[in-house]
N, C-alpha and C positions, 0 to 999 in steps of 0.2 A: 563771118568772113569767108569769102569764096576760097575754095581749095587751091586754085591757081595762085591767088594772092598770098595765101599762107605759105605755100611751097616756095614761091619766089622770095618772100621775106626771110624764111629760114635759110635759104641758099645764100642770100646776101649777107646775113649775119655770120654764117659759117665762114664765108670767104672774106670777112672783115671789110665789107664795103659799106660806106655810109648810105643810108636809105631813109626815106620818109614815107609813112603811111598817112595818106590824106583821106579823111572821112567827112562826107556831107552829114551834118548834124540833124538834118531833117529827113532826107531820103534814105540815109544809111549807105549810099553808094561809096565805094572805096577805090583807091588806086595806090600803087606803089610808084614813087617818083625817085629816080636816080639821075643825077647830073642834069636835072631839069626836064627829063623825059619820062613818060609813063612806061613802065615795064610790065605792068599787069593791072587789070581793073578797068572800070568804066568812066571814071572821072577824067576830064581833060586837064592837062597841065598847061594852063594859060600862062602868059608871061608874068602876071601878078602872082599866081600860085608858085611858079618856078622860082621867082625871086624870093618869095617868103620862105620857101623850102631851103634855099641857099643860106638865108640868114638864120633860120632855125637850127640848121646843122652846125653853123659856125658858132652859135651861142650855146649849143647843147640844150636847147629849151623848146618844148612844144609851144604851139601858139594857135590862135584862131584867126582865120583870114576871112574878111568880108569880101565876097565877090558877087556883085550884082545882088540878087535876092537870096544868095546862098551864104551859109556860114560853114567854113571848112576847117576842121580841126587837123592840125599837122602834128603827128607823133614822130619824134626823132628816134632813130636807131643808129647810133654812132658806135663804131668799134672803140674799145678802151684806149685811153691815152697811154703811150709808152715813151720812156726816155732811155736811150742807150748812152752810157757814159764810157768813153774810151780813156782809161787811165785812172787807177785808184790813188790819185794824188790828194793833197790837202783840200783843194777846192772841191773835189768830188764828194767829200763828206757832207758839208752843208748843202751842196746842190742836190745830192740824193735825198737828204731829209726834207728839203723844201719841196722838191718835186713830188715826193710821196704825199706830203700834206696837201698838195694841189691836185691829187687824184691820179698821178701817173704811176704806172707800173715801171719800176726802175731796175735796170740791169747794169752793173758795173763790170766792164770787160778789161781784164789786165792779166797777161800770162805770168806776171811776176807775183808768185804766190805770197811773198812776204808783204806785199802792199794790199792785195785784195783779200782781206781776212774778215771773218765774222765779227771779230772784236772791233775793227775799225768801221765796219759797215753793218751794224746790227739790224736784222730784219730785211736787208737788201739782197736781191739775187746777185750772185757773183758768178762770173764766167771766166775761166782761166785759159780759154783757147786764144790763139792769135786773133787779133781783131778782124781780119778779113774772114776767117772761118766763122767767128762768132756772129758777125753781122749777116753773113749769108744764111746761117742757121736761124737767126732771129727774124729774118724776112721782114724788114721795115715796110710799113704801109703808110697811108696818108695821114694816120693819126700818131705817127712815130716821129720823135725828135732824136737827133744824134749830136752829141757834143764831144769833141776831141780835146783832151786836156794834157797830154803827156809832153808836148814839145819834142817828141822823138819821131822823126819821119818814118822809122821802121814800124811804129805802132799807129800813128795818126793817119798817115797817107793811105794805107790800104783800106782803112775803114771809110775815110772820106771819099775815096774813089768809088766804092760801092754805094755809099749813101747818095751821092749826086746822081747816080743812075737809078735810084729808087724813088718811090713816091713820098719819101720823108717830107713833112711839112716844114721842118726847121733843121738846119745843119749849121754847126758853128765850130770854130776851132780857136783855142786860146793862143795868144802870142801878140807880139807887136806888129805894126804895119810892115816892117821890114821882114819879120818872120813869115808873115802871111804872103808877101810877095814871092819869097823863095818857095813857099808851099805851092802857090799857083804855078810857078815856073816848072816845078817837078811834075805836077799833075798834068800840065800841058804836054810835057815831054812823053808822058804815058798815054797820050791820045785823047785826053778829056777836053772837050770843046769849051769855048768861052761861055756859052749859055749855061752849061751845067756848072761851071766853076763860079759863076755869079750867084749861085744858090748858097754858097758858103759865106756865112757871116764871120768875117775875120777883120780885126780882133772880135772875139765873141762878146756879146753883151752890149747893153745900152751905155752910152757915154755919161756916167754919173760920178766920175772921179773916184771909183771904187779902189780900195787899197788892200784890205784884208781878204782872206779866202771867203769869208761869209759875205762881204760886200760884193765881191766879184760874182759869187753865186746868185746874189739878189739881182745883179745887172743881167745875168744870163737868163734867169727865170722871167724877168720883166720883158726882155726881148722875145723870148719864146712865147710868152702869153700874148704879146702884141701881134706876132706873126699868126698865131692860132686864131685870135678873135677879131682882129681888125678886118674890115672889108677890103677886098682886093682893090689895089690902086690907091688906097688911102695913104697919104704921106706918113712916114714914120715920125716918131717923136723928135729925132735929131733933125730931120729935114724940115719939119714944121717949125722947129725953133729957129 
């Protein structure tokens, strides 16, 4: 591997940027591809290769692309998946467990120490700062999801305000449609524009008639997975139905 390619790869990984290493399996030529563009190396990022890179990053899976008489191996370097849960409530317990099983690094944020305890969340990172301070310190990236569960505007709203201005791939908040309408109104009054507010999935989760905390957590995990994995522009399960 060329030194400039290695240096650029290490810098991208340190900065938590998704990147693909493309290698010609015959010539050994390599390039680093970010957002469809070559950032180092000699291989050209043709539309076919760029599209394959996007799919490989979305699926977290390397692949071989046939391009003309060339066979290009695409090696994925994605930042780790993270989930920030605002509110150590009942739904947070199964959601944290499910997300951990799915490969997420989970942090539960709740300044109420009686709720966010190791006994209720064994093995889960706990943060007792106020949500805005916690989210700012955690610095969400494009592989981070944030779910607000408290129903308390003092806790949910500051976290959501920061999340919609971040690269978070999934943002959701628990509550009825009426609750969500009030949330949107409050955030609008705080200067958040419509495009940013549309990023919030509210009510959180797919519509599967979930009732129990565990079932609601399943619906949230399903929606989170759909947003993470589905190609951009593909209709959601609800819309397709």
